[in-house]
N, C-alpha and C positions, 0 to 999 in steps of 0.2 A: 413325387418329384415334379417340379414345374419346368417344362421344356418349351423353349422358344424355337419354332420352326420358321426359318426365313426363306421364303420363295422369291424368285424374281418377280418384278411388278407387272410383267407384260401380259400374262395369261392367267385367267381365273383358276382357282383351286376349288373343286376339280375343274378340268378344262371342258369347255363346251364341245371342242373339236380336237385339234392337234394340241399336244402338250404332255409328253411323257414324264417330264420332271414334276409337273403339277399334279398328274395323276398319282405318282409315287407319294408326294407330300400329302395328298388327300387320304390315301389308304393308310399311311403311317400315322397321321393325326388321329383318325377315327380309331385305329387299332390301339394306340397308346391310351386314348381316353377310356376304351373298354377295359384296359388293364388297371385303370384307376389313377393314371397319371393326369396331371393338370397341364393342358396343352394350349398354347396360343400360336396361331399361324399369322405371320406377317405377309400380306399379300395385297391384292387390289380390292377395291370396293365391290366388284362384281362377283366375288367368291361366295360360294354357298356351302362349303364344307361345314358340317355340324359340330364345330368346336368354336371356342373364342377366336375371333378374327379381328385383326387391326390393320388399318391401311392408311397410307399417305396419299396415294393416287386413287380417285374414285373409279376410274375406268381402266380397263386393260388396253393394250396396244399391240396388235399383231397383224401383219408383220411390222417390225420396228422401223420407224421412219428415220433411218440414217444411223451410222455406227457411232458417231460422236454423241448425237442426241440420246441414243440408247444407253451408252456407257455412263453418261452423266445422270440419266434418270435412274439407272440401276444403282449407282453409288449413292445418290441422294436417298433413295428408298432404303437401301441396306444400312447406311449409317444411322438413319432415323430408327430403324428397327433394332439395331444393336444397342443404341443409346437407351431405347425404351426397355429392352429385355434385360439389360445388365442390372437393373434395380430389383427385379423380383423373380428372375429365372435361375434355376440351378445349373442350366446348361443351355447353350445356344447351338443349334444345328443349322449350318449354312448350306445352301445349294447353289451359290453363285460365288465366283472367285473374288470379286472386289472386296467382299466382307472380310476376307482373311487379313487384310491390312489392318483392320480394326482390332484384331485379337491382341495386338501389342498394347492396346490402350485399356483393355477391359479385364478385370480380374474374375472372369467367369470361364470355365472350360468350354472349348469349342470342338464340335464335330463337323466335318465337311465331307459331303458325298460328292465324288467325282463322277459326273454324269456323261462326260465326253471321252472320246478316244485320246490316247497319249499325244501330247504336244510338248516338244522340248522347252518352249518358252514358258508354258504354264508350269511344267515340272520344276523349272528353275525358280519360278515365283514361289511355288509351294515350299521349296527348300528353305526359304527364309522364315518359315513359321513351323519349326520342328515340334513345338509343343502341342500343335493341333492334332487331334485324332482323325486320320483320313480313312474314308471308306470307299472302296471301289465296288462296282456292281457286277464284277466277274473276276474269277481268279486270273484269267488272261490279263486283264487290265492291271491287276495288282502286280504282276511280274514286270510291268513296264515302269514302275515307280520305285523310288529309293528312300522315301520318307521313313523316319524311324518308327512312327506309330501309324500303322496301316493294316487294314484287314479287308476281306471281301465278304459282302453280303449280297446275295442275289435278290433282285426285285421279287416282290410277291404280288399276286393277283387276287382280287376279290372274286372268288370263283362263283359266288352266289349271283353275280351279274351276268354269267354266261350259261347258256343252255346247251346241254349235251344233245346232239342230233345224231341219232343212230342211222337213219336212212339218208344216204347221200345222193346228190344229183350229179348228172354227167357234165361237170365243169370244174375248172381249177380256179384258184383265187390268188391274187396278189394284192397286198395292202401295204402301203408305205409311201413316203415321199417319192414323187416321180423324178428320179435323179440317177445319173450314171452309177454312183456308188451303191445304189440300191439294186441295180441290175434289172430294172424293168424290161429292158430290151432282151435280156437273156431269158426272162420268164416267158416273153412272147415267143422267142425262138424254140424253147422247150415245149411249150403248149402246141405250137403249130406242128412241130415234128412228131409229137405224140398223137396229133389229130383230135385233141380235146379242146373245147372252147375255154377261153380265159376271160375272167372278169377282173378288172383292175380298179382299185379304189385308192385314192391318195391325193395329196395336195400338189399342185403344180406351182412352185414358187417362181417368182420373176427371174431369179438367177438361172433357172433351168428351163425356161420357156422355149428356148431354141432346141434343147434336147427333146422336149416333148413334141414340138412341131416337126422335127426332122426324123426322129427315130421311133416315136411311139404313135403319134396321130395317124401316119399313113397306113398303119396296120388295123386301125379301129374301123370295123365294119358293122358292129352291132351283132355279129354272129360268131365268127371265129375269135374275135377280140372285141371286148366291150369295155368302155370306160364309164364308170358309174359315179365319178366325182369323189368327194370326200365322204368318209363313213363315220357316223356317230355310233354309239354303243349298240343301238337297235340294228343298224345296218350291218355292223360287224357280226353280230350274232347270226343274222340271216345269211350274209355272204360267206362267212367262215364255216358256220355250222352245216350248211348244205353242200359245201365243196368236197370233192373227192380228196383234194390235198391243197395245202397252201404252198406256193413256191416262194422261196426266199434266197435268190441267187446273189447274195451280198458280195460286193466288190471292195470292201474296206474292212478294217478291224472293228466290227460292230461291238460297242461296249456291252450291250446286253441284248436288245431286240425283243421288247415286250410283246410285240405282235405274235411272236412264235408261241409264247405261253397262252395268248388269247386263243389261237387256233387250237392248241391242245385242250384248253378248257372246253371247247366246243366238240371235242372228240375227233378233230381233224388232224391228220398227219402233216408234218412239215418236211418238205423236200428242199434242202438248203445247200449252199456252198460254204466252205469252212473259213469264215472270216471272224477273227477275234473270239468272241464268247460262244459262237455257234456250237462247237463240239461239247461244251458244258451243258447246253440246254437241250439239244436234240440227241436222244439216245437211239442209236441205230437199231432198227427192227422193233422198237418199242413205241417211240413217239414220232418216228419218221426216219429220214436218212440224211447223212452228210455226204454230199457228192462233190466231185472234182471237175466235172465237165457237163455241158449241156446234154451230151449223149447219155451220161450216167443218170442225169435227172430224168431223162425220157424213160430209161429202163425202170427206175424206181416208181415213176408215175404208174407204170403198168402193174406194179405190185402193191399200190396204195390200198387197194381193197382188201388185202390180206390182214391189215392191222385193224383190230376191233376198236370202235370208237369209245366204248366204255373203259377199255384198258388204257387208252391214250389219256382220257379224262382222269383216271386214277393216278397215272404218273404225274399229271399236272398238280393234282391235289397233294400228293406226297412231296413234291419237289418245289413247288412255286406258289404256295398259299400265302396270303397276307399274314395269317397268324404266325407262320414260321418266320417271316421277315420281321414282323413287329417284335416278336420275342427276342430275336437276335439283336435288334437295335436297343431294346430295353435293357438287356443284359450288358451291352456295350456302354450305354449311358451310365449305368450304375458303376461299372468298372472305372470309367473316365472320371466321374465325380469323386469316387473314393481315392483315386490316385492324386487328384487335384487337392483334396483336403489334406492328404498325407504330405504332399510336397509343401503346401502352405505351412503346415505345422512344423516341418523340418526347417523351413526357412526362418520361421520366427524363433525356433530354438537356437539356431546358429547365430542369429542377430542378437 
C-alpha cells in the first residue's frame, strides 16, 4: 500500500526540538516502511525522516509568524500535498485540519489524526466530512467527538531511543511547555513541599512569558529549582532517566502527553494530575500515580522509590511501543481502503 502522510509545514520531521505531531509522523513513517508499505511524507525541506519526503517550503518556521500567515502557508502546503498524493497514493493521512476540506475533491480515502483537545468549532468542522476516518490519540478524546468513523490509537514511542536508568538521583523532573495549563507552578509547589530539588525543562513561548517571569522565574535559584532550558533527546534521557520521578500536574484535558511515556521508557515513575488521557497512561502503583492535589503528589513523591525502574520500563514496552501503534494504524488503513473500494463498486453498480 502506498500511504501519503501529510505533516504541517512548520516543523521538521522528526523535530529537532519541540514537535509532538512531527515525532509521531516520523515514528509512523519509519514503522510503516518496516512493515513493507510504500510511504511518502509531505513536510518541509529540513526533514530527515528516512523515507521518501516531498516539500513545497524548503525551511521550517517555528514559532509561526502570525495566525493569518500561518493559516495560508498551511493551506498552501496541504493543498499541494493532497494534489500530489491523489495520483499515486492508496490513502492520505492528514495531521492538520485544513486538508479535510480537500477530501470532497479527491477520490482517495482519508484518515485524520486529531492531535488537539476537544474544540466545539473544530468538531463542527469535522462533522461536514463524515466519510473521513478519524483517529483520536486517547479514549478520553474519543468520547468527546461524534463523527461516525472514529477510533482511538495511543501514540507509540521508539523505546530504543530511551535508556533505562536503574539508579536514580535525588531530584524531580518537569518537562513541558512552561504554561499555566501544564502546571509548572504546581510542580514547583510539590517539589518544595517535598523538600526535593526540581529540574525544569521546556519552551517558554512568547504568549506565556509573563507567566514564566511572574510565577516560575522567582523560584529559580539553581538549587531548589533549576531551569535547564529546552531538552533534546539526549537531554531528556539524562534528565528523565536520573530523576526520582517526573511531575505532570496537568491543568487541562491533555490529549495524550507523550512525555509521560518518555519518562516511563527511562524507568522513571510519573506523578500526575488527572487531566484528559492521564488515567489511561499512568497506571497507579505500576508506572506512577494519578493524584488530585499537591499534597497527594507530595505523598506519592515519598513513595516513588518503591517502584522498580525495570518494571516501569516493561509497562511502557507493553503499552506504548511504536510497533503496537504502527500495527494498529496499518490494520486501520487496510480496513479503510477495503471499505472505500467496496463503496466505490456499489456506487458503480447502482449507477
